[in-house]
N, C-alpha and C positions, 0 to 999 in steps of 0.2 A: 280793578282800578279804573277810575274815570280818565278818559282821554283829555289831553290839554287842548287849549284853543290858542291859535296864533292869529293876531290881527296885523294886517299890513296896510300901508297907504300906497296907493297907486293912482295915476291920473285917470280921469273919467274915460279918456280915449283908450288907454291901455286896458282898462276894465271891460269896456265894450268889445274890443277885439278879442280879449281872453274869453269872455262869455260866448261870443260867436263861434270861435274855434272849438270850444268845448261842446257846444251844441252840435256842430258838424260831426265831431268825433263820437258823440253819444256818451260822453263822460261828464261827471260833475267837476266843478272847479276844485272842490276839496280833494277829489281823487288825484287830479293832476298835481296839485300842490304837495300832497303827501308823497307822490312818486318823485317829484323834484327834490324834496328834502331828503328822502331815502337815498336817491341817487347821489346827491351831494355828499352825504355822509359816507356812503359805501365806496366812493371813488376818491375821497379826499386823502392826501398823503399821510395825514396823521392816522387815519384808519387803515389804509392799505399797507403802510409800512410799520404798523403797530408801534408807533412812537409814543413813549410815555416818559414820565418823570418819576424818579425814586428819590426819597429824602432820607437822610440820616442826620439826626440832631443829637449832639452829645454835650453835656455840660463840661466846661473847662475842668481840668484836674483840680482837686481840692488844694493842691499845693500852690496854685495860682491865686494871688490875692483878689482877683476879679472873678473867681469861679462862681460866686453867688448870683451874678447877673449876666454872665457871658456864656454863650453856647456856640460851639462849632457846628456849622451846617455844611453838609456835602450833598450836592445834587448830581445824580447820574442820569443821563439820557439812555433810554433803552429802546430797542427796536432796530429797524433797518435804516441805518444812517449812511449807507454806502453812496446813495445818490446825491448827498449833500457835500459838495466840494468846497463851499464857501465857509468862512469862519462863522460860527454861530454866536451872534451878539444879541443880547437881550437887555432890557432895562429893569433895574431894581426898583421895586415900589417904595414909596415913602409912606410912613404911617403917622400922619399928623392929623390930630383931631382937635378942633377949636384952638389951634395954635400950640398944642402940646404934643410932644412925640413920646408916647409911652414905651415904644420899642422901635428898633430899626435893624436893618440888615446892611452889611457892608461886604464887599468882595475882599478876598486876600489880594495882596498887591499884584500878583502875577495873573489874576483873573480880571483886573481892571482894563477897560478899553476906552480911554477918554475920547469922546466924540463931541463936537461942537453942539451946544444946546442941551446936553444931557447931564446937567449938574443939578443937584438938589438945592433946597432953600438955604442950606448952610455951606454950599460950595462943594459938597461931596460928589464924587464921580458916580453916576448912576448906571452908566453903560458898562456892561460886563461881558465876558466871553468865556466860552467853554474851552477847555484844553483837553483834547483826547476824550471828549464826551463827558467830562466832569467839570463841575464848578464848585469852588469852596469859598466859604465866607464865614462871617460871625454874626450872631444875633445878640444884640444888647437890649436888656430889659431895664428900663429906667423907672417904671412905676412899681413901687414896692408891693402894691396890692396884687399885681400879676405874678409875682415871684413864687407865691405859694403853690400855684398849679399852672405853669406855663403851657403844659400839654393841652389844657382846655382853654386857657385864657387868651393865648396869643398865637401859639404855633399853628392851629388850624387856619387862621386868617393869613398868616405868613405863607403857608404852603399853598393855599388856594390862589392867592394873587400872584405869587411867584410862578406857580405852574402855568397860570393863564398867560403871563408875560413870556415865559419860555416857549410854550407851545405856539403862541402867536408868532414869535420870531422864527421858529422852525417851520411853521406852516408857510410863512412868507418865502423862506428859502426854497422849500419844496415846490411851491407854486412857481417861483421863478425858474427853477431847474426844469420843471415840466414844460413851461412856456418856451424856454430856450430849446428844449428837445423837439417840441412840436413845430417850431419855426425853422428848425434845421441846424441849430448850433449844437451838435452832438458833443462837442468838447466840454460844454457846461453841464451836461446831464450825466 
């Protein structure tokens, strides 16, 4: 498999200093950047604490009149969450394309966490919280063409963006916990 290339923008001054230091050390710039990326990944709380997100999506029971377009979704955080003392709050994505919302997700009422500025275009609360490492909500599919195969048509998109938002929130809490610990506030770590 061919390696990927990453391009970054830095100031001329920073580039000059970086080149100079690499020459002094007898290493290439690429080697240093690869080591920095590897180190960042290997020491990041998401990696070191093996934090991940598991999804369970189930259609409403057939006895429910909305079962043809509504799905329960449960998200479970896995990994070492012991160092996270704060409430895990994340933002639900909105799926609006050219002014149309083909599907959406919403929190169950006890997983909503109203925060100023985190309301959707229709006034829905987008800020959500985990309760004991679990979040529950509902997926609504409004576009009939997606109903024939939501496992391929919309669930992958929902899972991808929801996972990104959740891990971003967890990452921020882990980083804050680590910073508090490093500067001496052991009560927060």
